[in-house]
Every structure is written in structure tokens, then in C-alpha cells.
N, C-alpha and C positions, 0 to 999 in steps of 0.2 A: 464495375469489375467485369461484368459480362461483355460490355463493349470493348474493354481492353483485350479480353481473351479472343473475342471475335476478330478484332483488328490483327492480333498476333497470328491467328490461323490464316487470314487472308494474305498477310505479308509473307508468311512462310510458303504458302502456295505459289505466290508470285515469284519468290526467290527460286523455288524448285523448278518452275516453268522456264525461267530465264537460264538457269544453269544447265538444264537438259538440252537447250538449243545452242549452247556455246561449244565450239570445237575444242577449246582449251578452258574448261570451267575453273572457277576459283575453288569450288568444292566438287570433287570427283564423286558424284553420287553412285556411280557404278560399283564403287568399292563395297557398297552395302548389299550387293548380291552375294557376297561371301558370308555364309553363316558364322564362320570363325571370326571374321572381322567384327560382326555385330556382337558376338560373344565377348571379344576383347574390350569393346566400348563399355560393356556392362561393368567391367572390373573397377575402374576408378569411381563410377557412380556408387557401386556397392560399398567400397571402402570409405567413400565419403559419408555414407549413412552409418555404417557399423563401426567406424573408427574416428574420423575427423570430427563429426558432430559431437561425439561423446567427450572429446577433449574440451569442448566448449561447455557442455551442460552438466557433466558429472561433477566438476568443481563447484558449480552452483549448488548442487545437492549437498555437498559437504559443508559449504559455508552457510547456506540458508536454513536447511532442514536440521543438520547436525550441529550447527553453531560453531564450527571450527574456523580458525583464522586462515587467511589466504596462504600463508607459508605451509601450514599443515595440509591444506587442501592440495597444494602443489606436490608435496611429498606423497600424498595419498594416491595420486594418479600415476606414480612412477611404474607400478606394475602394468599399467595400460600402455605407457609410452616407451619404457625402456627396451622392450623386445624389438622395437624398430631399429635399434642400434646394432642388433646382432642377426635377427632372423632373416632379413632380406639378403644379406651376404651369404648366409648358409643356404638359402633357397636357390640362389644362383649356382652354387656348387652341386646341390642335389639334382638340379635340372639336367645335369650332364648324364644322369643315370635314370631319372624318372621323368615322365611326361610333365611339362609345365602345367598343362591343363589339369592333370590329376593332382598335382601339388596344390594348385590354386583351389580346386574343389575341396581337398582335404582341409586347407586353411579356412575356408568359409564354414565348413562343418564344425571345426574347432571354435570358430567365432560364434556360431549359432549356439553351441553348448554354453559358452561363456555368457551370452546374452540371456539365455534361458535361466541360468543360475542367478543372474542379476535381478530377476523378477522377485527374488526372495529378500531383497534389501529392505531394511527397516530404519526408522529414524534413530533408534537407539542401538543399531548394530555397530560392531567394532570395525576398525579399518581392516583388520586381518580377515574378517568375514567376506569383505569385498575384494580382497587382494587376488584370490585365486580366480574368480570370474573375470576380473579385469586382465589378469595375466593371460588367460585363455583367449580373450578378445584380441589382445596385443599380438600374441603369437600367431593366431589365426589370420589376422590381417597382414602380418608381416610376410607370410608366404607369397601371396599374390603380389604384394607391394614390390618385392624384389624381382618379379618376373614380367610385370605389365609392360614396361617400356620395350623390351626385346620382343615380346609377343605382338605388340602393336604393328611392328614392321615385318614380322616373320609370317604373317597370315595372308599377305597380299603379294602379287607379283613384284619382283625387286625394283622394276622401273617406277612403281608407285609407292615406294617406301616413304619418300618425303611427304607426299600427300597424306598417307596413313598416319605418320607421326604428328602432323599438324592437327588432324582431326582428333587424334587421341589426346593431345595436349589440351585442346579446347574442351573435350568431354571431361577431362580431369578437373580443370579449373571450374567449369560450369557445374559439374556434378557435386563438388565439395560445397560450393556456394548454395546450391539448391538444397542440399542435404541439411545444412545448418539452418537455413530459413524454414524449411519444411518441418523439421523436428521441433523447432521453436514454436511455430504456429500450432502444430498438433499438441504440443505440451500445454500451451496456454488454453487451447480449446478443450482438451480433456480435463484440465484442472478446473476450468469454469463450469463444465457440466457436472463434475463430481462435487464441486462446492455448492452448486445450486441444489442438487439432489440431497446432499447431506444436510443442508440448511432446512430444506422442506421436511425431511424426515425427523429432524430434531426440533422443528417449530422455532427456528432461530431466524431473526431478521438481520440481514446483512446491512452494514452501515453504508455501503456503496455498491456500485455495480460489480457483479462477480467477475466479469472479465477484467476490470481494473485491478481487482485484488490479485487475480491470477498473474497478470502482467507484472505487478509490483513485486511479487515473490522473486522472480528472476532478476528484476532490476536491482533489488536490494543487495545482491551479491557484490555489486560494484562499490558499495560504501559500507559494507559490513554490518548492516542491520539484521536482526534476527528473522524478520519476515517482511514480505512486501505489503502486508496488511497495514502496517504503520501503527502509530500510537493511538489512532482513533478507534481501533478495534480492541475488544476485551480478550481475555485469555481463551474463552470458548471459541471465538472466531479464529484466533491465531491457530489453535489446535486443529480446528476444522480445515483451515487453509493448508496446513502442513499435511494433514491426512489426504486431502484432495490431490495435492502435488505428488505425494508418494504413490498414490494409486495411479496417477497419470504416468509416472515413471515406469511402474510395473507394466502398464499397457504398451508403452513404447518399446520396452525391451522384449516383450512378447512378439511384437510386430517385427522387430529387428532380427529376432531368432528365426522367424519364418522366412524373411527376406534373405538372410544369409544362407539358409538351407536351400532355398530355391536357386540362389546364385551358384551354390556348389553344384547343383544338378546341371545347370546350364553349362558351367565350366567343363564338367566331366563329359557331357554329351557333345558340345560343339568344339572343344579344344583338344580332344584326345588324339587327333590325327592331323598331319600336315596337309596343306592343299597340294594338288597335283598338277598345277599349271606347268607347261613346258618351260624349261629354263629357270624355274623358280626353286630355290632351296631355302628353307627356313633358316634363320640365323641362330635359333636355338634348336637343340636336338629333340624336336617334337616327334612323338611316336603316334 
């Protein structure tokens, strides 16, 4: 793993060195001298963590921990996904009167509140108890979602809009993929740690490696079993695994709440005013 990371750093350094020497580089690194441009690149990464990844992992919670079927789990996440049909359109209209940076910041603050409320989820909780937090997350992410594309080209000189759009699209795809993988890895890691700690506290002997049990909890969602621990585990281990998974979810939502709040601060600070390059006029009415 360390060798792969080291190789990645070396290749990245070589790529940057080559691009800086090119008169017409494939990646215009000078765009990153604009703080507003860097702030815009944060938006798709933040929505990847606070929204896209939840579409993957929240249904697993409903299926594995609460024992619901796939159809019910799909209906249960509608409060999370449905706002995306309406809020981005309204955000575009509101941006004619309010700074898109401020709107994006408000959106992430709303999302942070929803993530904080999701820390109270429980295995026996009702769908309605989770509906409001998920609705807040959906609405909160919907605000920057409807503004990101225009912002990506409005914060750079107009002759570099194409390059800016390409970089933004790459960040969007990469950010979502990294978010899904990272949250999945953290979820398994936290579940493993919680499972081992709980087993030691209760003097229970796990029938298999804790990491394998943690991984199987999520994998079981694909075929409808009640837990990733499998039939080889007794009721005590199953209950322990579910508790460990729930605790891991609480921790993840706590981290997401903090990340969303920090992203809101970055949006408000870096995107509140337009750039002042000669001959450049933002495409959205930035203030």
C-alpha cells in the first residue's frame, strides 16, 4: 500500500512538472491560483460525501439493520433523493437575487444539521424519524447542486472556461467515486473496531475475523440476509454486530456534519464575490 501511495506521489509530481513546462498544457494549473476556483472544486467532492455516498449506504442500513425489504428501503430514501428534482431548479432562480456562494453555504449548513440529526438513528427507529433528517440533507445538497456547473466557469477568465469546466467535471466524477469508497472503508473499519471492543467487554469469542463480519454486514444487503455475520454466528454475535454497525454509522454522520459545516464556511468565504480580471464577467450574478 505504501509503495502504491509513493508511486502515486512521484507520478503526480512528474505530471505537474511536465505541465508547467508546456506552452499549452493539458491541465491549466494556473487556474488553481484563484481561491474561488479551488472553492468551486470542493463543491462536488462535498456533495459526493454528504449526498451521493448516502444513497449507497443508507439503504443498506434499512435492509440489514432494520430488516426491511429492498422496495421499502427504496421508498424510505425518497426524502433524501426527491428534493433533487425541485431544489436545484429553485436554487438557480434564487441565484438571480442572492449570491450563489451564500446559497451554497446555506445549503451545506442545512445538510450539516440533517447529518447531525441522523446521529440519533436507531435499529428500532421508525421511517418517519429518519425522514426529516434525510429531507434536510437532500434540500441542503440540492442548493449547491443546482449552482455548481455555472460557478465552475464563472470564477475564471472567460477564455479559460472550457478548461475550468473539464477540471470541474473530473473533480465531480472522481469526488463521488472517492466518497463512496472512503465511506465504505471507514464504515467497515469503525464497525470492526466497535465489534472487537464490544466482544472484549462482553467476554465473547468471535467465530471469525471481526473485519470479515463487518464486511459481510454490508454485503448481505445484496441478497436480503439479516446480517453479514451469517448462520455461523449466534444471536449474541448478531446483536453485537448490529450495534457495532449502528455506532459506526453514528460516527460517520458526525464526521459528515463537521465536513458539511466546514464546506459551508469555505463557500461563504471564497465564493461570496466575483473575480475582478479585466474583461471577465461571471455567468451568474455573483456578488
